[in-house]
C-alpha positions as protocol buffer text, in pm:
chain_id: "A"
residue {
  index: 1
  type: ILE
  ca { x: -2560 y: 490 z: -667 }
}
residue {
  index: 2
  type: MET
  ca { x: -2359 y: 828 z: -631 }
}
residue {
  index: 3
  type: LYS
  ca { x: -2267 y: 673 z: -256 }
}
residue {
  index: 4
  type: PHE
  ca { x: -2174 y: 301 z: -432 }
}
residue {
  index: 5
  type: LYS
  ca { x: -1903 y: 418 z: -663 }
}
residue {
  index: 6
  type: LYS
  ca { x: -1748 y: 699 z: -525 }
}
residue {
  index: 7
  type: SER
  ca { x: -1730 y: 307 z: -275 }
}
residue {
  index: 8
  type: TYR
  ca { x: -1531 y: 129 z: -560 }
}
residue {
  index: 9
  type: ILE
  ca { x: -1363 y: 492 z: -637 }
}
residue {
  index: 10
  type: TYR
  ca { x: -1227 y: 501 z: -299 }
}
residue {
  index: 11
  type: LEU
  ca { x: -1146 y: 122 z: -295 }
}
residue {
  index: 12
  type: LEU
  ca { x: -1018 y: 104 z: -630 }
}
residue {
  index: 13
  type: LEU
  ca { x: -778 y: 409 z: -520 }
}
residue {
  index: 14
  type: LEU
  ca { x: -711 y: 223 z: -250 }
}
residue {
  index: 15
  type: ILE
  ca { x: -528 y: -92 z: -425 }
}
residue {
  index: 16
  type: ILE
  ca { x: -378 y: 91 z: -657 }
}
residue {
  index: 17
  type: VAL
  ca { x: -181 y: 320 z: -387 }
}
residue {
  index: 18
  type: SER
  ca { x: -111 y: -6 z: -176 }
}
residue {
  index: 19
  type: PHE
  ca { x: 15 y: -121 z: -476 }
}
residue {
  index: 20
  type: PHE
  ca { x: 293 y: 185 z: -580 }
}
residue {
  index: 21
  type: VAL
  ca { x: 378 y: 186 z: -146 }
}
residue {
  index: 22
  type: ARG
  ca { x: 462 y: -223 z: -136 }
}
residue {
  index: 23
  type: LEU
  ca { x: 730 y: -122 z: -406 }
}
residue {
  index: 24
  type: ILE
  ca { x: 907 y: 92 z: -241 }
}
residue {
  index: 25
  type: PRO
  ca { x: 1105 y: -113 z: -42 }
}
residue {
  index: 26
  type: HIS
  ca { x: 1243 y: -210 z: -467 }
}
residue {
  index: 27
  type: ARG
  ca { x: 1276 y: 154 z: -530 }
}
residue {
  index: 28
  type: ASN
  ca { x: 1601 y: 41 z: -630 }
}
residue {
  index: 29
  type: MET
  ca { x: 1606 y: -184 z: -819 }
}
residue {
  index: 30
  type: MET
  ca { x: 1718 y: -422 z: -600 }
}
residue {
  index: 31
  type: LEU
  ca { x: 1585 y: -674 z: -294 }
}
residue {
  index: 32
  type: ALA
  ca { x: 1542 y: -532 z: -44 }
}
residue {
  index: 33
  type: THR
  ca { x: 1606 y: -842 z: 251 }
}
residue {
  index: 34
  type: TYR
  ca { x: 1855 y: -1117 z: 266 }
}
residue {
  index: 35
  type: ASP
  ca { x: 1519 y: -1387 z: 266 }
}
residue {
  index: 36
  type: GLU
  ca { x: 1417 y: -1235 z: -77 }
}
residue {
  index: 37
  type: TYR
  ca { x: 1804 y: -1310 z: -243 }
}
residue {
  index: 38
  type: LEU
  ca { x: 1720 y: -1685 z: -63 }
}
residue {
  index: 39
  type: HIS
  ca { x: 1381 y: -1729 z: -252 }
}
residue {
  index: 40
  type: LYS
  ca { x: 1521 y: -1548 z: -566 }
}
residue {
  index: 41
  type: ASP
  ca { x: 1803 y: -1829 z: -550 }
}
residue {
  index: 42
  type: ILE
  ca { x: 1516 y: -2096 z: -479 }
}
residue {
  index: 43
  type: THR
  ca { x: 1285 y: -1992 z: -778 }
}
residue {
  index: 44
  type: LEU
  ca { x: 1627 y: -1910 z: -1059 }
}
residue {
  index: 45
  type: ARG
  ca { x: 1712 y: -2325 z: -918 }
}
residue {
  index: 46
  type: LEU
  ca { x: 1360 y: -2498 z: -1017 }
}
residue {
  index: 47
  type: VAL
  ca { x: 1393 y: -2214 z: -1364 }
}
residue {
  index: 48
  type: ASN
  ca { x: 1712 y: -2401 z: -1402 }
}
residue {
  index: 49
  type: GLU
  ca { x: 1685 y: -2731 z: -1325 }
}
residue {
  index: 50
  type: GLY
  ca { x: 1322 y: -2785 z: -1279 }
}
residue {
  index: 51
  type: LEU
  ca { x: 1046 y: -2954 z: -974 }
}
residue {
  index: 52
  type: GLY
  ca { x: 1302 y: -3259 z: -916 }
}
residue {
  index: 53
  type: ILE
  ca { x: 1463 y: -3032 z: -689 }
}
residue {
  index: 54
  type: ILE
  ca { x: 1195 y: -3007 z: -463 }
}
residue {
  index: 55
  type: SER
  ca { x: 1210 y: -3278 z: -218 }
}
residue {
  index: 56
  type: THR
  ca { x: 962 y: -3457 z: -140 }
}
residue {
  index: 57
  type: ASP
  ca { x: 955 y: -3468 z: 261 }
}
residue {
  index: 58
  type: ILE
  ca { x: 630 y: -3423 z: 387 }
}
residue {
  index: 59
  type: TYR
  ca { x: 704 y: -3239 z: 630 }
}
residue {
  index: 60
  type: SER
  ca { x: 907 y: -3008 z: 435 }
}
residue {
  index: 61
  type: LEU
  ca { x: 660 y: -2946 z: 185 }
}
residue {
  index: 62
  type: LEU
  ca { x: 382 y: -2817 z: 484 }
}
residue {
  index: 63
  type: GLY
  ca { x: 633 y: -2613 z: 589 }
}
residue {
  index: 64
  type: LEU
  ca { x: 626 y: -2821 z: 960 }
}
residue {
  index: 65
  type: GLU
  ca { x: 1011 y: -2942 z: 926 }
}
residue {
  index: 66
  type: ALA
  ca { x: 1279 y: -2648 z: 1036 }
}
residue {
  index: 67
  type: TYR
  ca { x: 1405 y: -2422 z: 762 }
}
residue {
  index: 68
  type: SER
  ca { x: 1214 y: -2597 z: 512 }
}
residue {
  index: 69
  type: TYR
  ca { x: 985 y: -2399 z: 246 }
}
residue {
  index: 70
  type: PRO
  ca { x: 670 y: -2573 z: 96 }
}
residue {
  index: 71
  type: PRO
  ca { x: 712 y: -2524 z: -310 }
}
residue {
  index: 72
  type: MET
  ca { x: 432 y: -2390 z: -419 }
}
residue {
  index: 73
  type: PHE
  ca { x: 520 y: -2018 z: -389 }
}
residue {
  index: 74
  type: HIS
  ca { x: 871 y: -2023 z: -569 }
}
residue {
  index: 75
  type: ILE
  ca { x: 656 y: -2293 z: -848 }
}
residue {
  index: 76
  type: VAL
  ca { x: 516 y: -1972 z: -921 }
}
residue {
  index: 77
  type: GLY
  ca { x: 742 y: -1747 z: -939 }
}
residue {
  index: 78
  type: SER
  ca { x: 904 y: -1945 z: -1153 }
}
residue {
  index: 79
  type: VAL
  ca { x: 668 y: -2037 z: -1414 }
}
residue {
  index: 80
  type: LEU
  ca { x: 597 y: -1583 z: -1438 }
}
residue {
  index: 81
  type: TYR
  ca { x: 1041 y: -1596 z: -1469 }
}
residue {
  index: 82
  type: LYS
  ca { x: 943 y: -1786 z: -1764 }
}
residue {
  index: 83
  type: ILE
  ca { x: 723 y: -1597 z: -1951 }
}
residue {
  index: 84
  type: PHE
  ca { x: 841 y: -1260 z: -1845 }
}
residue {
  index: 85
  type: PRO
  ca { x: 1242 y: -1349 z: -1761 }
}
residue {
  index: 86
  type: SER
  ca { x: 1327 y: -1040 z: -1621 }
}
residue {
  index: 87
  type: ASP
  ca { x: 1445 y: -934 z: -1238 }
}
residue {
  index: 88
  type: TYR
  ca { x: 1059 y: -694 z: -1260 }
}
residue {
  index: 89
  type: THR
  ca { x: 913 y: -1055 z: -1159 }
}
residue {
  index: 90
  type: PHE
  ca { x: 1081 y: -1013 z: -842 }
}
residue {
  index: 91
  type: TYR
  ca { x: 920 y: -676 z: -705 }
}
residue {
  index: 92
  type: ILE
  ca { x: 578 y: -657 z: -913 }
}
residue {
  index: 93
  type: PHE
  ca { x: 467 y: -1011 z: -830 }
}
residue {
  index: 94
  type: PRO
  ca { x: 475 y: -931 z: -391 }
}
residue {
  index: 95
  type: ALA
  ca { x: 340 y: -587 z: -456 }
}
residue {
  index: 96
  type: ILE
  ca { x: -13 y: -783 z: -676 }
}
residue {
  index: 97
  type: CYS
  ca { x: -14 y: -1026 z: -384 }
}
residue {
  index: 98
  type: GLY
  ca { x: -20 y: -743 z: -132 }
}
residue {
  index: 99
  type: ALA
  ca { x: -348 y: -546 z: -348 }
}
residue {
  index: 100
  type: LEU
  ca { x: -579 y: -892 z: -428 }
}
residue {
  index: 101
  type: THR
  ca { x: -457 y: -938 z: -76 }
}
residue {
  index: 102
  type: ILE
  ca { x: -657 y: -639 z: 15 }
}
residue {
  index: 103
  type: TYR
  ca { x: -915 y: -639 z: -213 }
}
residue {
  index: 104
  type: VAL
  ca { x: -1014 y: -1018 z: -57 }
}
residue {
  index: 105
  type: PHE
  ca { x: -955 y: -843 z: 284 }
}
residue {
  index: 106
  type: TYR
  ca { x: -1247 y: -619 z: 139 }
}
residue {
  index: 107
  type: LEU
  ca { x: -1524 y: -895 z: 112 }
}
residue {
  index: 108
  type: VAL
  ca { x: -1445 y: -1076 z: 403 }
}
residue {
  index: 109
  type: SER
  ca { x: -1537 y: -762 z: 580 }
}
residue {
  index: 110
  type: LYS
  ca { x: -1836 y: -640 z: 377 }
}
residue {
  index: 111
  type: GLU
  ca { x: -1973 y: -997 z: 445 }
}
residue {
  index: 112
  type: ILE
  ca { x: -1964 y: -955 z: 850 }
}
residue {
  index: 113
  type: LEU
  ca { x: -1870 y: -470 z: 874 }
}
residue {
  index: 114
  type: ASP
  ca { x: -2186 y: -250 z: 691 }
}
residue {
  index: 115
  type: LYS
  ca { x: -2005 y: -80 z: 352 }
}
residue {
  index: 116
  type: LYS
  ca { x: -1865 y: 219 z: 518 }
}
residue {
  index: 117
  type: THR
  ca { x: -1711 y: 49 z: 840 }
}
residue {
  index: 118
  type: ALA
  ca { x: -1546 y: -265 z: 578 }
}
residue {
  index: 119
  type: LEU
  ca { x: -1382 y: 9 z: 376 }
}
residue {
  index: 120
  type: LEU
  ca { x: -1193 y: 190 z: 710 }
}
residue {
  index: 121
  type: ALA
  ca { x: -1059 y: -156 z: 788 }
}
residue {
  index: 122
  type: THR
  ca { x: -918 y: -244 z: 461 }
}
residue {
  index: 123
  type: THR
  ca { x: -783 y: 97 z: 459 }
}
residue {
  index: 124
  type: LEU
  ca { x: -615 y: -20 z: 832 }
}
residue {
  index: 125
  type: PHE
  ca { x: -513 y: -379 z: 742 }
}
residue {
  index: 126
  type: ALA
  ca { x: -376 y: -270 z: 381 }
}
residue {
  index: 127
  type: PHE
  ca { x: -144 y: 44 z: 580 }
}
residue {
  index: 128
  type: ALA
  ca { x: -30 y: -180 z: 865 }
}
residue {
  index: 129
  type: PRO
  ca { x: 279 y: -202 z: 895 }
}
residue {
  index: 130
  type: ASN
  ca { x: 414 y: -573 z: 909 }
}
residue {
  index: 131
  type: LEU
  ca { x: 115 y: -719 z: 686 }
}
residue {
  index: 132
  type: LEU
  ca { x: 286 y: -408 z: 361 }
}
residue {
  index: 133
  type: TYR
  ca { x: 623 y: -555 z: 515 }
}
residue {
  index: 134
  type: ARG
  ca { x: 520 y: -873 z: 494 }
}
residue {
  index: 135
  type: THR
  ca { x: 305 y: -859 z: 114 }
}
residue {
  index: 136
  type: SER
  ca { x: 589 y: -606 z: 4 }
}
residue {
  index: 137
  type: LEU
  ca { x: 931 y: -921 z: 15 }
}
residue {
  index: 138
  type: TYR
  ca { x: 973 y: -1164 z: -279 }
}
residue {
  index: 139
  type: ILE
  ca { x: 918 y: -1427 z: 35 }
}
residue {
  index: 140
  type: PRO
  ca { x: 645 y: -1709 z: 43 }
}
residue {
  index: 141
  type: GLU
  ca { x: 453 y: -1488 z: 329 }
}
residue {
  index: 142
  type: ASN
  ca { x: 234 y: -1217 z: 60 }
}
residue {
  index: 143
  type: LEU
  ca { x: 89 y: -1499 z: -93 }
}
residue {
  index: 144
  type: GLY
  ca { x: -1 y: -1734 z: 182 }
}
residue {
  index: 145
  type: LEU
  ca { x: -196 y: -1436 z: 329 }
}
residue {
  index: 146
  type: PHE
  ca { x: -350 y: -1426 z: -24 }
}
residue {
  index: 147
  type: LEU
  ca { x: -441 y: -1737 z: -1 }
}
residue {
  index: 148
  type: PHE
  ca { x: -492 y: -1721 z: 447 }
}
residue {
  index: 149
  type: THR
  ca { x: -809 y: -1449 z: 303 }
}
residue {
  index: 150
  type: VAL
  ca { x: -933 y: -1628 z: 47 }
}
residue {
  index: 151
  type: SER
  ca { x: -973 y: -1879 z: 265 }
}
residue {
  index: 152
  type: LEU
  ca { x: -1113 y: -1690 z: 504 }
}
residue {
  index: 153
  type: LEU
  ca { x: -1353 y: -1558 z: 288 }
}
residue {
  index: 154
  type: LEU
  ca { x: -1482 y: -1878 z: 146 }
}
residue {
  index: 155
  type: PHE
  ca { x: -1533 y: -2014 z: 523 }
}
residue {
  index: 156
  type: VAL
  ca { x: -1683 y: -1706 z: 642 }
}
residue {
  index: 157
  type: ARG
  ca { x: -1901 y: -1664 z: 285 }
}
residue {
  index: 158
  type: TYR
  ca { x: -2009 y: -2103 z: 343 }
}
residue {
  index: 159
  type: LEU
  ca { x: -2154 y: -1983 z: 789 }
}
residue {
  index: 160
  type: LYS
  ca { x: -2315 y: -1692 z: 612 }
}
residue {
  index: 161
  type: TYR
  ca { x: -2424 y: -1818 z: 337 }
}
residue {
  index: 162
  type: LYS
  ca { x: -2520 y: -2203 z: 429 }
}
residue {
  index: 163
  type: GLU
  ca { x: -2433 y: -2315 z: 49 }
}
residue {
  index: 164
  type: LYS
  ca { x: -2203 y: -2532 z: -26 }
}
residue {
  index: 165
  type: LYS
  ca { x: -2020 y: -2425 z: -299 }
}
residue {
  index: 166
  type: TYR
  ca { x: -1839 y: -2295 z: -22 }
}
residue {
  index: 167
  type: ILE
  ca { x: -1661 y: -2490 z: 141 }
}
residue {
  index: 168
  type: ILE
  ca { x: -1593 y: -2727 z: -153 }
}
residue {
  index: 169
  type: TYR
  ca { x: -1397 y: -2463 z: -315 }
}
residue {
  index: 170
  type: LEU
  ca { x: -1243 y: -2390 z: 48 }
}
residue {
  index: 171
  type: LEU
  ca { x: -1150 y: -2793 z: 74 }
}
residue {
  index: 172
  type: ALA
  ca { x: -1006 y: -2794 z: -367 }
}
residue {
  index: 173
  type: LEU
  ca { x: -777 y: -2436 z: -246 }
}
residue {
  index: 174
  type: MET
  ca { x: -613 y: -2635 z: 89 }
}
residue {
  index: 175
  type: PRO
  ca { x: -385 y: -2835 z: -69 }
}
residue {
  index: 176
  type: LEU
  ca { x: -225 y: -2564 z: -263 }
}
residue {
  index: 177
  type: TYR
  ca { x: -246 y: -2326 z: 35 }
}
residue {
  index: 178
  type: MET
  ca { x: -67 y: -2572 z: 267 }
}
residue {
  index: 179
  type: ILE
  ca { x: 201 y: -2639 z: 41 }
}
residue {
  index: 180
  type: THR
  ca { x: 212 y: -2253 z: -35 }
}
residue {
  index: 181
  type: HIS
  ca { x: 301 y: -2139 z: 335 }
}
residue {
  index: 182
  type: ARG
  ca { x: 304 y: -2314 z: 688 }
}
residue {
  index: 183
  type: ASN
  ca { x: 20 y: -2004 z: 782 }
}
residue {
  index: 184
  type: TRP
  ca { x: -258 y: -2279 z: 723 }
}
residue {
  index: 185
  type: ILE
  ca { x: -168 y: -2386 z: 1090 }
}
residue {
  index: 186
  type: MET
  ca { x: -299 y: -2044 z: 1139 }
}
residue {
  index: 187
  type: PHE
  ca { x: -592 y: -2078 z: 918 }
}
residue {
  index: 188
  type: LEU
  ca { x: -697 y: -2334 z: 1038 }
}
residue {
  index: 189
  type: LEU
  ca { x: -686 y: -2211 z: 1449 }
}
residue {
  index: 190
  type: SER
  ca { x: -838 y: -1934 z: 1340 }
}
residue {
  index: 191
  type: ILE
  ca { x: -1120 y: -2111 z: 1219 }
}
residue {
  index: 192
  type: MET
  ca { x: -1167 y: -2248 z: 1571 }
}
residue {
  index: 193
  type: CYS
  ca { x: -1209 y: -1902 z: 1678 }
}
residue {
  index: 194
  type: ILE
  ca { x: -1419 y: -1878 z: 1431 }
}
residue {
  index: 195
  type: ILE
  ca { x: -1648 y: -2145 z: 1505 }
}
residue {
  index: 196
  type: VAL
  ca { x: -1643 y: -2117 z: 1903 }
}
residue {
  index: 197
  type: PRO
  ca { x: -1854 y: -1787 z: 1959 }
}
residue {
  index: 198
  type: TYR
  ca { x: -2078 y: -1927 z: 1639 }
}
residue {
  index: 199
  type: LEU
  ca { x: -2206 y: -2203 z: 1767 }
}
residue {
  index: 200
  type: THR
  ca { x: -2323 y: -2042 z: 2098 }
}
residue {
  index: 201
  type: PRO
  ca { x: -2637 y: -1859 z: 2087 }
}
residue {
  index: 202
  type: TYR
  ca { x: -2597 y: -1573 z: 2257 }
}
residue {
  index: 203
  type: LEU
  ca { x: -2300 y: -1492 z: 2076 }
}
residue {
  index: 204
  type: LYS
  ca { x: -2402 y: -1595 z: 1736 }
}
residue {
  index: 205
  type: LYS
  ca { x: -2746 y: -1310 z: 1766 }
}
residue {
  index: 206
  type: TYR
  ca { x: -2567 y: -1078 z: 1889 }
}
């Protein structure tokens, strides 16, 4: 029981620390990059002008058009801004997404590794420079990475437990994911990388 409590206390502290670390780029109460100003502007346009500004072009909605931005991140941001009409929304929302991504990554790791190794993997993941950067800023990647890890968790659990509910949840989530960020393409490639060794008896066994 003590080991169980220690591991979860460590995980909780890790998530709390990672949340505050992700606030550092906004320590001066200002957005840190041009991209953040761009996505803030799109979000505020949604707040002021409504959903009519969203492109109906399918390639733009899926992020397949050059310089296109799928709308879900901005829609979520606009809803949050209407509830909390403050610039703090643009600072805290990314940090929350980042912290949730780390927690879900731990759940994924725990499905395929022992608990100690899963905690180590999660610690390294939480502070990986590229992930830290992308989950600290008000950009669609932070919500996209959260949906990526949730989708990965559902797929891994489906392979492990053979329960159809996980694949049903994944199929229900995918439309939202696909209009959040173009990294849904990377998720499909990741699935292929998982399936190949899974379907190979020797690799699956070991």
